[in-house]
N, C-alpha and C positions, 0 to 999 in steps of 0.2 A: 788494469782491472780495478774498479772502485769497490772497496770493501763496504758491504752494507752495514748501516748503523741502525740500531733499534731506536725508534722514534715514538713520541707521543703525538698522535695525529687526530685532529678534530675534523669532522666531516659534516657538512650540511647535505641535506637530501639523502640521509643515510637509511631512510625507510624505503626508498625507491629501488627499482631493479638494479641499477648500477651501483648506487650507494651501499646497499646491503651486501652486494657481492664484494665490493671493495673492503668494507668493514671486516667481513669474514676472512678475506685473503690476507689483510694486514695482521689481524689477530693471530692467524695461523702461522704467520712469519715472526711472531714474537713482539710485534709492535703493540703499544697501548692505544686503544681507540676510544675517542670521546665523541659522542654524537651530539650535534647541534640541531635542536628542533623546537617546535612551538610548544610542545607539551612539557609540563613540569617534570623534571628528571626524578627518577627514583633515588631515595637517599643512598648515598655512598656509591652511586654508579659512576660519578665523574662526568656525566653528561651535562650539557649546557642548554639553557633555555634562551630563545630569542624571539623577537617579533619584528620581522623586517618591514611589515606594513606600517607599524607604529614607530619604527626606528629604535627598538629597544634591544640592547645587547650590552651586558655588564663586562667591561674590560677585565675586571678581576677574575672572571670565570675562565679567561683564556690564558692566565698566567701559567707558565710551565709547558705550554704547547710548543712542540718543535716544528710542526707542519700543519697546514690547513688545506683541505680539499673542499672546494665549493661547487656543489653539484645541484643545489636546489633551483627549481624553476618550473613554472607551469608548462604542461605539455603543449607542443606545437601540433600534435597529431589529433586535433579536434577541429571542428568547424570554427573558422575565424570570425566570430561575431565581434561587434565593436567591444563588448565587455571582455571577451576572451583575448582580443588583441591587447587591451590594457593590462590584463593579467600577465600575459607573456612578457610584456615590456617591464612592468613594475616588479614582477617577481625576480627578474634577472638584474635589472639595473639598480633598483633600490637595495636589494639584498646584497649585491656585490659592493656597492658604495658604502653601506653600513659596515660590512665586514672589514673592508679595506681601511676605513677611517678608524675603526676600533683597534685593529691590529697596529696601526701607526701610533696609537697612543701608548702602547705598552713600553715599559722600561726594558723588558727582555722580550724582544720581538721574535716571532717564529723565523726559522731559517728560510722557509719557502711557503708561498701561497700558490696552489694549483687552482686557478679560477676557470671554471668550465667555459667552453665556447663550442662552436660547431662549424662544420665545413660549409654550412649555409651562408657563412660570411662571404663566400666567393660569388654568390648569386648564380644566375643561369649562365653556364659557360660552355655548353655543348660538349665537344670532345677535347677541349683544351686540357693539357696536363697542368695541374695546379699544385705547386709546392708552396711552402710558407711565405715565399716572396711575392706571390700573386696578389694583385690589388683587391680591395674590397669591392664587392659587386654593387649593383644598383637596385636590387629587389628590396622589398620591405623587410624580409627576414635577414638579409645581409646588413641592412642598417641597424636592426636590433642587435645583431651579434657584435657589430662594431661598437655600439654604445656599451654593451655588456663588457667588452674587453677594456674600454676606456675607464669604466667605473672602478677598476682596480688601481688606478693611478695613485691614490693616496698611499697605498702600501708600497708601490714602486718608489715613490718619492721618499719614503721613510727608510729605504735601503733594503727592503725585503725582496728576495728573488721571486719574481712572479712569472709563472708559466701558464700559458693558455692552451690546454689540450683541445684542439679542434676535432671533435669526435664525429665520426661517420655513422653509418647504420650499424648499430650494435646487434650482433647475432646472439640470441639467447632463446632457448625453448620456452622459458617461463614468461616472456613478455616482449615488449617492443614490437617492431614490425614483423619479425619472424613469428612471434607468438600469435599474431593476428592472422598470418598467412597459413599457418599449419593446418587448421581445420578445413580450409578451402582446398588446399593441395592434397590432403589425405583423402578427401572425398572425390578426388579426381577432377576438380573444377578449376585448378590453377592454370595460370598462363600469363603472358606478357601484358603490360599495360600500354595501350595505344600501339604505336609502332615498335615499342621496346627498344628504341635507339638511345634513350637517355642513360647516362652512366650512373652506376651505383657504387659508392665507395663504402665498403663494408669492413667490419672487423669483428673477430670473435670476442665474446665477453671475457674469456680467459686472457686474451692478449690485452684487453682494455685495462683490467685490474693490474696486470703485470706492468703494463706501460706506465700507469699512474704511479705505482710504487717506484719504478725506475726514475721517473721525473723528480720525485721527492728526494731521491738519493744523489742525483747528479747535480753538483754545484755548478757545472759548466753548461747547464741547459736553462734557458730563459726565453720569454716571449712566446710566440705562437709555435705550436707543434701539432702537425697533422696526426691525429690518432686514428689512423686507418691502415688497413693491410696494404702490402705493396702491389697487389694485383686487382685493381678495380675492374668491374665488368659492366656490360650493358644490362639493362633490365631484361632483355630477351635471353641473354646468357644466364643471368641469375635465376630466372624462373625455370629454365631448362635444367640447370644443375640441381636445383631444389627438387624438381620432379624426379630426376635420376636417383638422387640420394634416397628419396622416399619410395622409389620404385612405383611411382604413380604417373599417369599421363599428365602433361602440362601443356596442352595444345590450345587452350581457350585464349581468347583475346578480350581483355576488359576495355571497353570503349571509354575514352576520356570523358565523354558527356555524362556517362553514368556516375563517374566519380565526382564530377562537378555538381551533380544534383544532390549528392550525399554530403560532400565536404565543402562545397563552394568553389568558385573559380580560383581565388587567390591561393588557398591552401593546396588545391590540386596541382596548380601550375608550379608553385615554389617547392612543395615538399614531395608530393606523390609522383610528380613527373619532372621535378627539377633535376638538372644534369650537372654533377660535379665529379670530375675525374681527378680526385685528390691523390697525391703521392707523399709518402712519409719521409721526406728528404732528411729532416733533422734526426728522426729516430735511427735511420739507417747510417747516416754519417757518424753518429755518436756510438754506434755499435749495438743498438738494441736488436735482439734476436727474436723474431716472431716464431711462436710455436705453430701457428696455423697460417701459413703464407698463401695457401690456395683455398678457394671457396669451398670446394668439395670436402677438403680436410676439416675446415672450420665447421661446416654443417654437420658432418659425421660426429665430430667431437661434441658439439653442443647438443645434438639430438640423441647421442648415445647409440648410434647405429653403425 
């Protein structure tokens, strides 16, 4: 068993749903949290200012940091206009490259960089079971995720342990996909998307923050790690279970063409109807214990029902 060490952890994207939950979780566990953001930090807060677009990050501000968790990036859950595609790429690749280069310059480097990624890196894979050894897919989002991971290479080359948590659909009542679905399902209008055959690799927010802390503590974990629960489900099963947990009917079918009208062809195909059946091989092999291994349990916990 690995004895936990109290760390000073710097987090980008700390104001987002995942980042804010992680910051709270780490602080409650006795770790010191320093938020990296664009706003000028309050005096004495220990927070750090950066501007990834302009390439500005003072290395001196990162002195004394033991671990860095990089979660910042433009949302993929919006219509992919040309401008938004650029924002998705630049916010991930530029930000990661700036952070990795800066960390590599430090005399006392952090022990670990957990640089975010996503299971979208596998592309459209139908019902194939995908562990961390699966090849990168051929979709646009898969190519972006691959660039995102490669951008951390300067930190790797400097001897920093780099972990890429490939996150699935994070279940949280306050935001993300589940937050958008709840009003529809509570009104009785929920149901599967298209045929419902595409796979959904989900994970409870509670297990995400626990998993990220675990990665920071485990010196024997590096490279890609699927941050998903061990029991992915089809979209049809996901919507059925969500309806059952909420005790609401979920018999509607959302036609694909309706989503394409709202979100566009590419975003609908790759995100809303993309199929990745990811399995957390590394987490399980290294002994991580999920608190919420079934979808029903995860939904009940996150929704408080």
